[in-house]
Rosetta silent file (secondary structure, phi, psi, omega in degrees, C-alpha in Angstrom):
SEQUENCE: MRFVLWSTGPDVAVAQNTEWQDAVVEPAAQNTQWQDADVEFPCTIDVVDVNYFSMSVFRANYALKKPLVVRGGAKNWAAQTLWTKSFMKEQYGSARVTPQADTNQPTTGEGMGFQTFLESMNSDPQLSEYNSSSRARESPLYVFQRWWDIMSREEFQKAVNSMMLWEILGKPDQFDQYIMIGSNGTGLFWHAHDCAWNACIQGKRRWFLFSGGTDDADSIQHQELKDHIQTYREAGMRVWADSYYPSLPKEHKRHILQCVQEKGDMIYVPQGVEHAVVNYGDTVAVAMQSWTTKWCPEPGYRARPTYGVPQWPQ
SCORE:     score description
SCORE:     0.000 S_00000001
   1 L     0.000  131.163  178.480   90.551   27.276   -5.653 S_00000001
   2 L   -89.622  145.405 -177.149   89.679   29.512   -2.734 S_00000001
   3 L   -95.872  123.955 -169.994   87.848   28.068    0.251 S_00000001
   4 L   -67.636  -16.906 -178.069   84.715   30.022    1.117 S_00000001
   5 L   -73.676  -10.664 -179.518   85.022   29.506    4.862 S_00000001
   6 L   -80.360   66.194  178.655   87.916   31.957    5.038 S_00000001
   7 L  -107.206  164.436 -176.572   85.604   34.849    5.860 S_00000001
   8 L   -86.799   -5.519 -177.392   86.113   37.612    8.369 S_00000001
   9 L    77.794 -169.049 -177.314   82.869   36.977   10.224 S_00000001
  10 L   -64.223  145.054  178.606   80.569   39.789   11.307 S_00000001
  11 L   -63.839  140.800  178.252   81.829   43.334   10.918 S_00000001
  12 L  -127.006  126.479  178.901   83.139   44.826   14.130 S_00000001
  13 L   -82.424  115.385  178.734   83.491   48.558   14.654 S_00000001
  14 L  -129.189  150.753  179.493   86.851   49.227   16.290 S_00000001
  15 L   -70.412  145.170  175.824   88.762   52.408   16.797 S_00000001
  16 L   -62.249  130.839  177.105   91.741   53.060   14.528 S_00000001
  17 L  -148.065  156.425 -179.618   94.924   52.148   16.394 S_00000001
  18 L  -125.519   29.539 -172.168   98.581   51.565   15.639 S_00000001
  19 L   -70.973  -13.864  176.364   99.645   49.828   18.806 S_00000001
  20 L   -77.477  -14.615 -175.823  101.153   46.871   16.942 S_00000001
  21 L   -78.147  149.992  175.698  103.727   49.235   15.408 S_00000001
  22 L   -61.905  141.145 -179.115  107.154   49.690   16.938 S_00000001
  23 L  -154.227  157.068  174.295  107.267   52.816   19.061 S_00000001
  24 L   -84.161  117.801 -177.888  109.406   54.567   21.649 S_00000001
  25 L   -98.198  123.163  179.504  107.671   54.004   24.971 S_00000001
  26 L   -65.218  146.063  179.591  108.264   56.636   27.609 S_00000001
  27 L   -53.321  -30.921 -177.307  109.464   55.296   30.983 S_00000001
  28 L   -74.567  -18.587 -179.774  106.285   56.632   32.593 S_00000001
  29 L   -65.468  140.434 -175.287  104.086   54.523   30.328 S_00000001
  30 L   -91.044   58.458  171.940  102.685   51.502   32.131 S_00000001
  31 L    50.887   57.434 -169.985  103.820   48.870   29.655 S_00000001
  32 L   -94.246   -7.865 -176.632  100.836   49.472   27.374 S_00000001
  33 L  -119.056  148.010  172.939  102.094   47.992   24.112 S_00000001
  34 L   -65.593  141.180  179.302  102.988   44.480   22.994 S_00000001
  35 L   -97.373  127.232 -177.639  106.735   44.050   22.552 S_00000001
  36 L   -93.458  162.444  176.383  107.838   42.575   19.209 S_00000001
  37 L  -135.784  146.740 -179.926  110.814   40.381   18.373 S_00000001
  38 L  -111.433  102.626 -178.786  112.644   39.882   15.085 S_00000001
  39 L  -133.332  151.907  175.945  113.606   36.235   14.639 S_00000001
  40 L  -139.872  135.298  174.793  114.106   33.904   11.699 S_00000001
  41 L  -141.198  156.793  177.896  114.458   30.136   11.591 S_00000001
  42 L   -61.366  150.167  175.810  114.198   27.618    8.753 S_00000001
  43 L  -115.344  117.696 -179.648  110.701   26.324    7.962 S_00000001
  44 L  -111.894    8.508  174.914  110.437   22.609    7.191 S_00000001
  45 L   -95.061  144.644  176.128  106.624   22.389    7.493 S_00000001
  46 L   -59.722  138.950 -177.658  104.483   22.677    4.360 S_00000001
  47 E  -128.261  138.006  174.647  103.188   26.234    3.921 S_00000001
  48 E  -136.265  138.975  173.983  100.276   27.559    1.835 S_00000001
  49 E   -72.447  145.327 -177.439   98.988   31.099    1.445 S_00000001
  50 H   -57.774  -30.181 -179.652   95.364   31.488    2.477 S_00000001
  51 H   -67.233  -17.642 -179.531   94.497   32.636   -1.060 S_00000001
  52 H  -114.653    9.756  179.095   95.495   29.197   -2.343 S_00000001
  53 L   -70.738  132.424  179.116   94.080   27.113    0.475 S_00000001
  54 L  -127.390  129.639  179.836   91.789   24.353   -0.788 S_00000001
  55 H   -64.698  -36.928 -179.736   89.640   22.200    1.449 S_00000001
  56 H   -66.745  -39.083  177.020   89.883   19.281   -0.963 S_00000001
  57 H   -67.354  -40.345  177.939   93.687   19.473   -0.979 S_00000001
  58 H   -60.066  -47.613 -179.740   93.727   19.733    2.809 S_00000001
  59 H   -61.608  -41.366 -175.122   91.556   16.623    3.196 S_00000001
  60 H   -73.642  -37.439 -169.380   93.591   14.647    0.680 S_00000001
  61 H  -113.005  -16.701 -172.046   97.112   15.595    1.781 S_00000001
  62 L  -126.807  -38.265 -176.380   97.072   16.920    5.351 S_00000001
  63 L   -55.339  114.778 -177.884   94.074   15.894    7.451 S_00000001
  64 L    68.665   -0.438 -174.107   95.491   13.403    9.987 S_00000001
  65 L  -103.180  -43.810 -179.865   98.562   13.028    7.733 S_00000001
  66 L  -166.081  161.533 -178.447  100.942   15.928    8.454 S_00000001
  67 L   -69.126  161.554  177.600  101.077   19.510    9.779 S_00000001
  68 E  -149.467  136.435  172.751  100.309   22.555    7.642 S_00000001
  69 E  -103.888  129.624  176.701  100.930   26.299    8.034 S_00000001
  70 E  -109.967  104.240  179.962   98.372   28.640    6.411 S_00000001
  71 E   -68.471  125.963  177.587   99.943   32.063    5.941 S_00000001
  72 L    77.674   13.466 -177.627   97.402   34.793    6.581 S_00000001
  73 L   -61.867  -28.142 -179.479   94.640   32.387    7.590 S_00000001
  74 L  -120.024   19.198 -173.106   93.520   34.668   10.438 S_00000001
  75 L   -66.086  -25.217 -177.981   94.804   37.997    9.121 S_00000001
  76 L   -98.854    5.524  177.631   91.302   39.473    8.730 S_00000001
  77 L   -65.978  145.147  178.687   89.959   38.467   12.127 S_00000001
  78 L   -59.489  -30.398 -179.306   88.788   41.401   14.247 S_00000001
  79 H   -58.707  -27.309 -177.153   91.146   40.241   17.023 S_00000001
  80 H   -61.097  -32.653  178.566   94.125   41.310   14.885 S_00000001
  81 H  -108.163  -26.320 -175.278   93.287   44.975   15.479 S_00000001
  82 H   -76.820  -39.732 -171.569   90.972   44.779   18.485 S_00000001
  83 L   -86.407   60.720  169.918   93.179   42.891   20.931 S_00000001
  84 L   -74.457  163.912 -179.322   95.784   45.520   21.697 S_00000001
  85 H   -65.485  -41.880  179.793   97.415   45.285   25.085 S_00000001
  86 H   -65.296  -37.245  177.911   95.733   48.462   26.333 S_00000001
  87 H   -64.647  -44.393 -179.331   92.330   47.186   25.113 S_00000001
  88 H   -61.805  -40.463  179.266   92.792   43.843   26.885 S_00000001
  89 H   -65.552  -43.902 -176.452   93.714   45.613   30.116 S_00000001
  90 H   -70.038  -43.580 -174.186   90.792   48.023   29.935 S_00000001
  91 H   -82.314  -36.225 -170.966   88.127   45.520   28.884 S_00000001
  92 H  -125.309   13.120 -175.944   89.187   42.354   30.703 S_00000001
  93 L   -59.267  -25.636 -178.172   91.592   43.517   33.408 S_00000001
  94 L   -81.821   -8.642  178.823   89.262   42.373   36.192 S_00000001
  95 L   -66.292  156.979  177.758   89.291   38.729   34.997 S_00000001
  96 E  -104.589  131.427  177.962   91.249   36.151   36.996 S_00000001
  97 E  -122.218  161.751 -176.982   93.981   34.144   35.288 S_00000001
  98 L  -128.872   68.287 -174.833   96.171   31.277   36.517 S_00000001
  99 L   -70.671  156.147  175.781   99.512   31.627   34.700 S_00000001
 100 E  -138.587  167.397  173.173  102.413   29.198   34.954 S_00000001
 101 L  -106.956  137.869  173.075  105.983   28.964   33.711 S_00000001
 102 L    49.674   67.060  178.175  107.133   26.232   31.323 S_00000001
 103 E  -109.674  175.654  173.132  104.024   24.102   31.098 S_00000001
 104 L  -134.909   23.277 -177.653  102.750   21.658   28.471 S_00000001
 105 L  -159.539  170.689  177.810   99.029   21.944   29.204 S_00000001
 106 L   -49.732  137.830 -171.582   96.430   24.572   30.184 S_00000001
 107 L   -76.216  142.551 -179.039   97.830   26.648   33.031 S_00000001
 108 L  -138.591   40.097 -178.572   96.659   26.158   36.612 S_00000001
 109 L   -79.356 -168.008  179.885   99.041   28.371   38.575 S_00000001
 110 L   -66.656  132.754 -176.273   98.331   30.787   41.383 S_00000001
 111 L   -67.090  145.561  174.860   95.456   33.114   40.486 S_00000001
 112 E  -152.889  163.694  176.585   96.026   36.786   39.769 S_00000001
 113 E   -68.000  142.862 -178.854   94.194   39.626   38.097 S_00000001
 114 H   -62.192  -37.724  177.845   94.515   39.716   34.308 S_00000001
 115 H   -62.662  -41.651  178.135   95.547   43.372   34.449 S_00000001
 116 H   -61.372  -42.475  178.506   98.328   42.523   36.899 S_00000001
 117 H   -61.235  -47.728 -178.120   99.546   39.756   34.592 S_00000001
 118 H   -63.410  -40.286 -179.148   99.579   42.034   31.541 S_00000001
 119 H   -70.163  -23.141 -179.218  101.381   44.842   33.381 S_00000001
 120 H   -84.305  -12.587 -179.535  104.038   42.415   34.628 S_00000001
 121 L   -63.385  123.737  177.614  104.928   41.235   31.131 S_00000001
 122 L    65.954    8.892 -179.056  108.498   42.305   30.334 S_00000001
 123 L   -76.516  -23.797  179.012  108.610   44.542   33.408 S_00000001
 124 L  -109.065  113.445 -177.243  111.513   42.556   34.897 S_00000001
 125 H   -59.845  -25.517  178.948  114.536   42.406   32.547 S_00000001
 126 H   -69.974  -25.640  177.363  115.665   39.179   34.211 S_00000001
 127 H   -93.754  -28.730 -176.187  112.426   37.568   33.038 S_00000001
 128 H   -75.526  -38.585 -177.398  112.150   39.367   29.726 S_00000001
 129 L   -95.226  132.206 -178.148  115.573   38.478   28.376 S_00000001
 130 L   -76.865  138.641  173.398  116.398   34.845   27.765 S_00000001
 131 L  -126.820  129.380 -173.407  119.479   33.306   29.353 S_00000001
 132 L   -63.101  -16.860  179.420  120.539   29.833   28.231 S_00000001
 133 L   -92.655   -0.835 -178.315  121.244   28.833   31.825 S_00000001
 134 L   -63.684  145.411  175.530  117.736   29.741   33.005 S_00000001
 135 L  -110.726  174.176 -173.775  115.656   27.005   34.586 S_00000001
 136 H   -56.756  -39.036 -174.685  111.891   26.615   34.678 S_00000001
 137 H   -67.473  -16.604 -179.378  111.488   28.398   38.015 S_00000001
 138 H   -99.916    0.206 -175.178  113.084   31.555   36.524 S_00000001
 139 L   -79.069  153.057  177.043  110.994   31.618   33.350 S_00000001
 140 L   -67.645  158.275 -176.910  108.294   34.225   32.677 S_00000001
 141 L   -80.995  154.066 -175.648  104.671   33.303   33.269 S_00000001
 142 E  -134.638  136.113  175.389  102.317   32.148   30.528 S_00000001
 143 E  -102.368  125.181  177.236   98.509   32.191   30.301 S_00000001
 144 E  -140.665   89.764 -171.266   96.892   29.233   28.505 S_00000001
 145 E  -138.391  164.748  175.174   93.213   29.186   29.452 S_00000001
 146 E   -68.712  146.692 -172.408   89.717   28.821   28.058 S_00000001
 147 H   -61.801  -30.744 -175.559   88.368   32.057   26.636 S_00000001
 148 H   -71.639   -9.094  171.395   85.420   32.249   29.019 S_00000001
 149 H   -71.070  -19.311 -172.345   87.828   32.798   31.913 S_00000001
 150 L  -116.689  -39.089 -174.481   88.597   36.186   30.355 S_00000001
 151 L  -142.287  172.755 -179.673   85.720   37.371   28.179 S_00000001
 152 L   -81.741  164.726  177.352   82.119   36.697   27.206 S_00000001
 153 H   -59.422  -44.733 -178.501   80.997   34.439   24.349 S_00000001
 154 H   -60.437  -42.830 -179.169   79.797   37.444   22.363 S_00000001
 155 H   -66.139  -40.349 -179.759   83.140   39.220   22.748 S_00000001
 156 H   -67.455  -44.774 -176.615   85.128   36.145   21.750 S_00000001
 157 H   -69.575  -26.860  174.580   82.991   35.340   18.723 S_00000001
 158 H   -70.003  -29.488 -175.601   83.198   38.927   17.465 S_00000001
 159 H   -92.952  -28.932 -171.986   86.995   38.723   17.555 S_00000001
 160 L  -124.568  137.172  178.913   87.608   35.125   16.423 S_00000001
 161 L   -84.607   75.858 -175.782   86.086   33.172   13.525 S_00000001
 162 H   -64.779  -35.816 -178.824   85.174   30.129   15.629 S_00000001
 163 H   -62.869  -42.059  177.837   82.797   28.661   13.064 S_00000001
 164 H   -62.738  -43.784  178.069   85.518   28.472   10.443 S_00000001
 165 H   -59.416  -43.662 -178.352   87.887   26.790   12.922 S_00000001
 166 H   -62.923  -42.179 -178.146   85.217   24.262   13.872 S_00000001
 167 H   -68.661  -43.925 -179.290   84.459   23.347   10.262 S_00000001
 168 H   -77.452  -12.410  173.171   88.072   22.892    9.154 S_00000001
 169 L   -79.623  -13.203  179.569   88.738   20.963   12.361 S_00000001
 170 L   106.419   19.634  179.598   86.202   18.396   11.172 S_00000001
 171 L    49.980   54.559 -178.091   83.073   19.543   13.045 S_00000001
 172 L   -66.668  147.411  177.278   83.960   17.662   16.254 S_00000001
 173 L   -67.526  -35.447  179.674   81.191   16.885   18.742 S_00000001
 174 L  -125.415  136.814  178.597   83.455   17.996   21.592 S_00000001
 175 E  -158.004  161.178  175.328   86.101   20.687   21.440 S_00000001
 176 E  -124.136  152.031  175.126   87.853   23.308   23.539 S_00000001
 177 E  -126.953  135.465 -173.279   88.952   26.835   22.665 S_00000001
 178 E  -128.017  154.250  167.085   91.857   28.555   24.369 S_00000001
 179 E  -112.929  136.155  179.656   93.572   31.923   24.592 S_00000001
 180 E  -126.068  127.600 -178.088   97.346   31.939   25.054 S_00000001
 181 E  -138.226  129.966  178.762   99.292   35.029   26.121 S_00000001
 182 E  -164.065  162.032  179.507  102.946   35.263   27.092 S_00000001
 183 L   -94.990 -175.482 -177.275  106.110   37.308   26.822 S_00000001
 184 L   -53.759  129.779  176.574  109.480   36.469   25.290 S_00000001
 185 L    94.209   -8.969  177.010  110.720   32.979   26.185 S_00000001
 186 L   -79.689  176.223  178.748  107.384   31.483   27.195 S_00000001
 187 E   159.335 -164.763 -179.280  105.841   28.515   25.449 S_00000001
 188 E  -128.493  131.656  177.840  104.686   24.933   25.759 S_00000001
 189 E   -75.202  170.951 -174.651  106.866   21.885   26.206 S_00000001
 190 E   -55.719  135.401  178.957  106.358   18.765   24.087 S_00000001
 191 E  -164.842  173.927  178.079  102.904   17.186   24.280 S_00000001
 192 L  -145.735  155.136  178.058  100.179   15.638   22.100 S_00000001
 193 L  -161.991 -168.043  177.724   96.372   15.688   21.934 S_00000001
 194 L   -67.710  174.409 -173.467   93.548   15.448   19.436 S_00000001
 195 L   -63.140  151.146 -175.094   93.727   17.511   16.230 S_00000001
 196 E  -151.323  152.540  167.558   93.916   21.290   16.583 S_00000001
 197 E  -117.262  135.509  177.443   94.159   24.568   14.694 S_00000001
 198 E  -121.673  136.703  179.391   96.126   27.446   16.219 S_00000001
 199 E  -120.646  132.748  179.476   95.955   31.093   15.086 S_00000001
 200 E   -93.836  122.345 -179.518   98.561   33.739   15.943 S_00000001
 201 E   -95.501  -35.079 -178.155   97.102   37.144   16.821 S_00000001
 202 E  -150.450  143.176  174.596  100.315   38.855   17.962 S_00000001
 203 E    88.535 -166.322  179.198  104.020   38.023   18.014 S_00000001
 204 E  -131.021  138.477 -175.929  105.990   35.100   16.618 S_00000001
 205 E  -128.423  118.014  179.473  105.743   31.442   17.672 S_00000001
 206 E   -89.698  115.588 -177.766  108.400   28.875   16.777 S_00000001
 207 E   -97.344  141.940  168.915  106.775   25.470   16.372 S_00000001
 208 E  -123.300  133.140  179.014  108.415   22.074   16.616 S_00000001
 209 E  -141.288  146.963  170.895  106.457   18.981   15.535 S_00000001
 210 E   -66.512  144.566  177.881  107.177   15.322   14.949 S_00000001
 211 L   -70.156  160.988  178.682  107.036   14.492   11.266 S_00000001
 212 L    85.791 -164.751 -176.361  104.151   12.477    9.853 S_00000001
 213 L  -132.227 -153.005 -174.600  100.618   12.201   11.118 S_00000001
 214 H   -59.551  -40.882 -177.881   98.311   10.246   13.380 S_00000001
 215 H   -68.067  -18.622 -179.211   99.342    6.825   12.054 S_00000001
 216 H   -93.804   -5.912 -171.501  103.000    7.608   12.828 S_00000001
 217 L   -60.911  -31.397 -176.930  102.421    8.728   16.416 S_00000001
 218 L  -103.359   17.171  179.790  103.186    5.304   17.922 S_00000001
 219 L   -66.306  155.442  179.969  106.141    4.423   15.703 S_00000001
 220 H   -60.649  -42.137 -178.988  109.289    3.107   17.375 S_00000001
 221 H   -61.696  -42.504 -179.266  111.311    6.072   16.073 S_00000001
 222 H   -70.681  -35.543  178.594  108.873    8.599   17.512 S_00000001
 223 H   -65.910  -40.929  177.858  108.655    6.795   20.830 S_00000001
 224 H   -64.762  -40.578  178.817  112.450    6.779   21.189 S_00000001
 225 H   -65.796  -42.208  178.914  112.575   10.482   20.315 S_00000001
 226 H   -61.877  -43.108  178.278  109.815   11.288   22.810 S_00000001
 227 H   -61.934  -40.107 -179.934  111.633    9.422   25.568 S_00000001
 228 H   -65.106  -44.144 -177.777  114.840   11.311   24.756 S_00000001
 229 H   -64.466  -39.684 -175.386  113.103   14.716   24.799 S_00000001
 230 H   -64.197  -17.740  177.511  111.357   14.125   28.123 S_00000001
 231 L   -68.318  -15.722 -179.633  114.717   13.889   29.891 S_00000001
 232 L  -106.626   13.881 -174.619  114.996   17.667   29.375 S_00000001
 233 H   -54.930  -43.057 -174.520  111.499   18.497   30.608 S_00000001
 234 H   -69.443  -19.610 -178.844  112.625   20.436   33.690 S_00000001
 235 H   -73.188  -24.992 -177.357  114.826   22.806   31.665 S_00000001
 236 L    94.304  159.913 -171.399  111.833   24.335   29.892 S_00000001
 237 H   -70.891  -39.023 -178.789  111.059   24.697   26.213 S_00000001
 238 H   -65.009  -38.838  177.228  113.178   27.760   25.422 S_00000001
 239 H   -65.830  -41.512  179.066  116.256   26.101   26.878 S_00000001
 240 H   -60.718  -45.623 -175.989  115.487   22.923   24.944 S_00000001
 241 H   -65.239  -40.960 -174.170  115.078   24.836   21.666 S_00000001
 242 H   -89.330  -28.254 -173.658  118.230   26.934   21.991 S_00000001
 243 H  -110.145  -35.051 -174.314  120.574   24.560   23.814 S_00000001
 244 H   -99.621  -39.169 -178.268  119.473   20.955   23.248 S_00000001
 245 H   -57.525  -44.715 -178.627  117.801   20.908   19.847 S_00000001
 246 H   -60.254  -25.991 -177.153  120.940   21.945   17.917 S_00000001
 247 H  -101.022    9.276  177.594  122.868   19.032   19.414 S_00000001
 248 L   -59.556  141.126  174.034  120.209   16.361   18.891 S_00000001
 249 L   -57.006  147.164 -176.646  121.551   13.213   17.183 S_00000001
 250 H   -57.950  -35.810 -178.371  120.804   13.177   13.457 S_00000001
 251 H   -66.008  -22.055  175.129  118.620   10.093   13.780 S_00000001
 252 H   -91.057  -44.664 -174.338  116.333   12.100   16.081 S_00000001
 253 H   -62.024  -31.171 -178.022  116.512   15.531   14.448 S_00000001
 254 L   -68.472  -12.477  177.798  115.378   14.236   11.062 S_00000001
 255 L   -96.061    5.414 -177.968  112.011   13.362   12.631 S_00000001
 256 E  -113.693  128.422  173.891  111.398   16.958   13.838 S_00000001
 257 E  -101.421  156.833  176.426  109.814   19.712   11.730 S_00000001
 258 E  -148.405  156.289  175.309  109.900   23.402   12.622 S_00000001
 259 E  -168.199  151.139  175.476  108.467   26.729   11.428 S_00000001
 260 E   -95.229  120.352  175.416  107.850   30.256   12.744 S_00000001
 261 E   -89.931  124.228 -178.067  104.167   31.173   12.904 S_00000001
 262 L  -106.382  173.470 -179.742  103.702   34.915   12.491 S_00000001
 263 L   -51.584  124.719  179.749  100.848   37.323   13.174 S_00000001
 264 L    92.479   -9.603 -179.465   97.815   36.210   11.169 S_00000001
 265 L   -85.357  153.477  173.942   99.121   32.703   10.425 S_00000001
 266 E  -123.126  152.557  177.971   97.343   29.462   11.302 S_00000001
 267 E  -136.541  138.624  178.560   98.820   26.013   11.862 S_00000001
 268 E  -103.103  131.241  177.607   97.199   22.580   11.775 S_00000001
 269 E  -118.261  115.048 -179.507   98.372   19.860   14.178 S_00000001
 270 L   -66.761  160.906  179.488   97.111   16.312   13.413 S_00000001
 271 L   -57.167  133.247  172.752   95.778   14.040   16.135 S_00000001
 272 L    79.005   -3.747 -177.248   98.431   12.476   18.327 S_00000001
 273 L   -81.540  123.657  178.350  101.387   14.374   16.822 S_00000001
 274 L   -65.388  139.053 -179.902  103.889   15.554   19.448 S_00000001
 275 E  -155.074  164.123 -179.288  104.572   19.292   19.263 S_00000001
 276 E  -153.865  160.199 -174.865  106.010   22.209   21.225 S_00000001
 277 E  -139.963  140.012  170.189  106.116   26.025   20.968 S_00000001
 278 E  -122.075  132.298 -179.466  108.504   28.843   21.888 S_00000001
 279 E   -96.322  140.410  177.557  107.255   32.450   21.870 S_00000001
 280 E  -121.674  123.705 -169.654  109.375   35.387   20.682 S_00000001
 281 E    73.402 -173.753  174.860  108.314   38.826   21.852 S_00000001
 282 E   -72.976  132.420 -178.629  104.863   39.232   23.367 S_00000001
 283 E  -126.369  144.705  173.186  102.507   36.688   21.832 S_00000001
 284 E  -132.446  130.899 -179.249   98.743   36.275   21.727 S_00000001
 285 E  -147.329  160.661  174.007   97.163   33.208   20.118 S_00000001
 286 E  -128.795  153.772 -179.297   93.940   31.222   20.069 S_00000001
 287 E  -142.350  144.679  168.355   93.410   27.504   19.541 S_00000001
 288 E  -119.942  129.013 -173.484   90.536   25.145   18.885 S_00000001
 289 E  -131.471  129.447  171.837   91.179   21.539   19.834 S_00000001
 290 E   -60.625  155.042 -174.996   89.048   18.428   19.465 S_00000001
 291 L  -136.333   67.228  175.922   88.447   16.731   22.787 S_00000001
 292 L  -116.461    3.887 -179.796   87.999   12.994   22.352 S_00000001
 293 L   -78.559  135.734  177.026   91.269   11.936   23.968 S_00000001
 294 L  -100.935  131.477 -178.003   90.993    9.943   27.216 S_00000001
 295 L  -110.768  139.324  178.245   93.592   10.603   29.892 S_00000001
 296 L   -76.784  153.388 -177.515   94.557    8.168   32.644 S_00000001
 297 L   -73.331  -21.596 -178.030   94.333    9.406   36.246 S_00000001
 298 L   -68.271  133.390 -179.864   97.948    8.521   37.071 S_00000001
 299 L   -59.122  135.727  174.249  100.204   11.623   36.906 S_00000001
 300 L    78.580    4.829 -179.166  102.432   11.724   33.868 S_00000001
 301 L  -122.075  132.272 -179.058  100.764    8.828   32.075 S_00000001
 302 L  -119.491  131.797  176.781   98.561    9.143   29.015 S_00000001
 303 L   -71.005  161.400  173.910   96.395    6.401   27.609 S_00000001
 304 L   -60.512  129.627 -176.886   96.439    5.647   23.907 S_00000001
 305 L   -61.440  145.475  172.545   94.142    8.298   22.373 S_00000001
 306 L  -115.610  106.180 -171.187   90.690    7.263   21.208 S_00000001
 307 L   -94.915  145.932  169.862   89.832    9.591   18.377 S_00000001
 308 L   -78.632  171.607  179.177   86.508   10.512   16.854 S_00000001
 309 L   -98.812  111.286 -179.947   86.085   10.526   13.093 S_00000001
 310 L   -62.862  147.140  177.282   86.284   14.101   11.744 S_00000001
 311 L  -116.406   78.441 -175.981   83.599   15.143    9.282 S_00000001
 312 L   -69.653  142.576 -178.962   85.412   17.647    7.097 S_00000001
 313 L   -66.057  149.633  179.190   83.234   19.823    4.838 S_00000001
 314 L   -77.466    0.000    0.000   83.185   19.030    1.129 S_00000001
């Protein structure tokens, strides 16, 4: 059964472009195209093609229970063709962004112009190419901010099907929407929050998630694994994924799922489930996240989440 909410939203007239395709870029070009990466990793998360996505199956088997990847869930969004690197620079270059390296939450680094950030992506080979000995201070910068820092509501809603995200998220009373942009090696270290859907617009994103759902978030096994992972926080997520994850003890590794989210794919993260992301090539993504979690004021300490009750559509 196909789910009717998987619509493309209002038609948007955009110029024909091929900037997502691989191309030889002349040295004089000012870094105008997104850089792709070719990576493959095993996928241990359940996957469904958007053509076979069913809301009733999602509610019964995944909502609050376990993660899900929807292949092609956002493939028809206008952002897939509209948000080229040159378009973002031309339309939103004057916006101010606050990028950071190796974070696990919305970025709050030193402010810079969005055009400057985009032009600096991959411009320094020492930042573009990953080295297993790199530390957080040497990692490339990452933008993870609310969309209104960069564009208007009308522009965002023309590019992204926000209504569909809101409905399959459970129609939360409070929610946030983010844009995430980064070059090779950026990402987010392990963290948890209320339930969320993430859509990949450009690039490839390797996800790691604790197995299970909301009811498993406070299990002894997950708490021990979380404590173990946090000892590597300062190394950054790419170092953790390439150097530490392969050597994790079996009793910990069996509780971790992984999958590569590609352009046009969506992923569901249940409330309270720890997760992390590594980006390969230049990546652009959007996320909608419920916002009923209460955070304690002490740095580094999170209160037990207090979740609202999602109202998923029938």
